[in-house]
C-alpha positions, 0 to 999 in steps of 0.5 A: 667383462670385456677388454678394450686395449687402451691406445692398443696394447700400449704397455707392449708397443708404442701407443696408438701405432699399428704395432700396438694394434697388432699386439692387441689383436694378438691378445684376443681383446674385444676391442681397441681404443684409439685417439683421433685428431683432424688437421689439414684435411686428414685424421691422425691417430694421436693422443696428446695436443703437444708433441714432446712426450711422444715424438721428442719434438717441440710444439703442438700437433695442430701447428703442423701440416699433414705432411709434417705429421707423417714424418714424425715417429712415436718414440723414434720407432713408429709413424703416426697412422691416419685413421684409415691406416688404423682401420685398414690394419685392424680390418674388422678383427675386433671392435674399435673405439674411436675417441674424438680428441679434437673437433673433427668435421663430421663429414670428414670423419664419416668419409673414413668410416664409410671407407672402412665399411666398404673396403674392410671387414668392419660392420657398423656395430663394431665401431664406437665413437666416444668423447669428453665433448658431448656436443661432438657426439650429439652432432655425429648422432644427428648425422648418423643415427645408427652410430654407436656413441660412448659419452666420457666423464671424469666424474661421478655426476649427481644424476649418474648416467643421465648425461649418456641417456640424454645423448641416446648413447650406447655406453657411458665411460668413467675414470676408475677413481670415481666408479661406484656400485650405484653408478654402475647400477644406474647405467644398467637401469638406463640400458647403458654399457658401463666402461671404465678407464684406465685400469691396469692394477689387479685389485682395480680389475677385480673390484670392477668385475665384482661391481658388474662393470661391462668393460675396462680400458687397459694398457696391458690386455694380456695381464688383465685377461689373466686376472679375469681368468683367476690367474697371476702373471707368475703362474696359476697361484690363486688371487688374494682378495683383500 
């Protein structure tokens, strides 16, 4: 079961910042998940629509200019990176899951992607694009057929993973609360990778591993690695299964 660092190693450093991405790479994760909005001709790595939680600034991200956004600090510490900043920093060291949080023009998004493919050590296969808005994913897939896409859902659909197969997706991503063995098996029968978010608790990690889930998104990748390895954060005591 592979590990995706959710917004970087966000348990250890401010989320969606270069510092969090560095911590994630240091932990040896398979990949880093990051969130992207597009405003004022630029793509920014940021999760929330509103600014208050992360920057202690009132208002919405979309109402600021690119220059104003660049002046903000996450938790008063780290600047908000652009997508190019993030991709240059990670530099192909691991995979990257770019979650589309807003309606970014596909041409603009692909400019950043092509920049990374040309100027960093990334390969196309290391980049995965995901979203809850499946229209955006469909549009991207039509423009760049070899792009890997991951369709997000916060439910357990009646048709299980059919929505992801219909999109010709590489993966289907589900909220931890709604994952069942039947859902995972259906995804595998359709040739999909099945990933689960956001997973930080030991018992959830163990149960998903037993279900055959292919990967999880976690805020604390070092802890999750220890759990998967059969360790606890306190030492080498065996994990108890309930």
